[in-house]
KESE-369969 format. One line per field, with one value per residue (C-alpha): residue number from 1; residue in three letters; x, y, z. Coordinates in Angstrom, 2 decimals. Layout:
N
k	[NUM; ...] $
r	[Ala; ...] $
c1	[X; ...] $
c2	[Y; ...] $
c3	[Z; ...] $
//
This chain:
120
k	[1; 2; 3; 4; 5; 6; 7; 8; 9; 10; 11; 12; 13; 14; 15; 16; 17; 18; 19; 20; 21; 22; 23; 24; 25; 26; 27; 28; 29; 30; 31; 32; 33; 34; 35; 36; 37; 38; 39; 40; 41; 42; 43; 44; 45; 46; 47; 48; 49; 50; 51; 52; 53; 54; 55; 56; 57; 58; 59; 60; 61; 62; 63; 64; 65; 66; 67; 68; 69; 70; 71; 72; 73; 74; 75; 76; 77; 78; 79; 80; 81; 82; 83; 84; 85; 86; 87; 88; 89; 90; 91; 92; 93; 94; 95; 96; 97; 98; 99; 100; 101; 102; 103; 104; 105; 106; 107; 108; 109; 110; 111; 112; 113; 114; 115; 116; 117; 118; 119; 120] $
r	[Unk; Unk; Unk; Unk; Unk; Unk; Unk; Unk; Unk; Unk; Unk; Unk; Unk; Unk; Unk; Unk; Unk; Unk; Unk; Unk; Unk; Unk; Unk; Unk; Unk; Unk; Unk; Unk; Unk; Unk; Unk; Unk; Unk; Unk; Unk; Unk; Unk; Unk; Unk; Unk; Unk; Unk; Unk; Unk; Unk; Unk; Unk; Unk; Unk; Unk; Unk; Unk; Unk; Unk; Unk; Unk; Unk; Unk; Unk; Unk; Unk; Unk; Unk; Unk; Unk; Unk; Unk; Unk; Unk; Unk; Unk; Unk; Unk; Unk; Unk; Unk; Unk; Unk; Unk; Unk; Unk; Unk; Unk; Unk; Unk; Unk; Unk; Unk; Unk; Unk; Unk; Unk; Unk; Unk; Unk; Unk; Unk; Unk; Unk; Unk; Unk; Unk; Unk; Unk; Unk; Unk; Unk; Unk; Unk; Unk; Unk; Unk; Unk; Unk; Unk; Unk; Unk; Unk; Unk; Unk] $
c1	[-26.96; -24.97; -22.92; -21.56; -20.80; -18.79; -17.50; -15.99; -15.30; -10.86; -9.44; -8.45; -7.30; -9.82; -8.02; -7.64; -11.32; -11.82; -9.67; -11.40; -14.85; -13.94; -12.81; -15.37; -17.53; -16.24; -17.31; -20.63; -23.39; -26.17; -28.75; -31.53; -32.94; -31.71; -27.94; -28.73; -29.69; -26.41; -24.12; -26.22; -25.57; -21.91; -20.85; -23.25; -21.72; -17.99; -19.10; -19.95; -17.06; -14.49; -16.01; -12.37; -14.59; -17.34; -17.55; -19.42; -19.83; -17.45; -20.00; -21.13; -17.67; -17.41; -20.81; -20.10; -16.48; -17.76; -20.59; -18.18; -16.08; -18.02; -19.46; -15.50; -14.81; -14.97; -17.28; -19.69; -19.68; -22.65; -22.08; -21.52; -24.22; -25.90; -23.80; -26.19; -28.31; -24.90; -25.37; -28.65; -26.77; -24.77; -27.92; -29.57; -26.54; -25.76; -29.75; -29.77; -26.84; -28.40; -31.47; -29.76; -27.40; -29.89; -29.59; -26.02; -26.67; -29.62; -26.79; -24.07; -26.43; -27.79; -24.13; -23.45; -24.22; -23.17; -23.81; -23.84; -25.43; -22.25; -23.13; -22.59] $
c2	[-15.24; -13.14; -16.57; -16.71; -12.56; -13.49; -17.11; -15.56; -11.75; -11.32; -7.69; -7.17; -4.22; -2.96; -3.06; -7.08; -7.51; -5.63; -7.86; -11.02; -10.15; -8.60; -12.79; -14.25; -12.72; -13.13; -16.84; -15.87; -15.71; -13.71; -15.96; -16.67; -13.53; -13.95; -14.71; -11.71; -9.72; -11.44; -9.79; -5.68; -6.61; -8.10; -4.94; -2.38; -3.68; -3.53; 0.10; 1.30; -0.11; 0.80; 4.57; 6.40; 9.34; 7.88; 7.12; 3.64; 2.66; 0.10; -2.36; -2.06; -2.29; -5.56; -6.96; -5.56; -7.56; -10.63; -11.18; -9.94; -12.69; -15.84; -14.88; -15.03; -18.07; -21.71; -23.40; -24.88; -28.68; -28.69; -30.73; -28.92; -29.07; -27.27; -24.29; -21.55; -23.52; -23.17; -19.22; -19.38; -19.12; -16.49; -14.30; -14.71; -13.94; -10.12; -9.48; -10.10; -7.54; -5.29; -5.33; -4.54; -1.85; 0.12; 3.01; 2.62; 2.12; 5.37; 7.35; 6.64; 7.12; 10.87; 12.24; 10.94; 13.89; 11.15; 7.74; 5.88; 2.32; 0.62; -2.72; -4.62] $
c3	[15.42; 17.74; 18.58; 14.73; 15.07; 18.10; 16.37; 13.05; 14.51; 14.02; 13.50; 9.94; 8.05; 5.74; 2.19; 3.16; 3.76; 1.17; -0.93; 0.65; -0.19; -3.55; -4.29; -2.51; -4.76; -7.97; -7.19; -6.93; -9.29; -8.42; -10.01; -6.65; -5.20; -2.28; -3.58; -5.54; -2.42; -0.48; -2.62; -2.16; 1.61; 1.26; -0.46; 0.95; 4.53; 2.92; 1.71; 4.83; 7.04; 4.49; 4.46; 6.58; 6.88; 8.80; 12.24; 12.15; 15.86; 17.69; 17.87; 14.47; 13.15; 14.85; 13.56; 10.31; 10.16; 11.72; 8.91; 6.27; 7.69; 8.29; 4.15; 3.11; 4.72; 3.80; 5.98; 3.95; 1.65; -0.31; -3.67; -6.84; -8.36; -5.40; -4.54; -4.24; -1.06; 0.85; 0.94; 2.89; 6.44; 4.87; 3.68; 6.75; 9.01; 7.03; 6.64; 10.63; 11.26; 8.60; 10.67; 13.78; 12.51; 10.89; 12.66; 11.54; 8.04; 7.80; 9.16; 6.49; 4.21; 5.60; 5.59; 2.09; -0.09; -3.72; -3.34; -6.57; -6.09; -8.23; -7.25; -10.66] $
//
């Protein structure tokens, strides 16, 4: 997982990353449980990363950015009739990043007074 994060990380403006993630999300149908969870994880990492009032550690910022860029990049060559299988590796990577930085995510939610989960 760490190798994937290093490979996909690059400096990117938060607005540009948000636009790329939102464009990708429009093409992902939330029909399988892990795909729904993937979408929620993507939106969570994007929210924490793009909150200008939260001082995210540099390590977490790099991993969040790399994981979101991994999600955005076209890297799977799945046939048209099997598109959802291609999201399994994205799901595993984002889950790994979420677990690795659980402390940062918990700290974020402890500081956000009025969080509304508006995912769909």
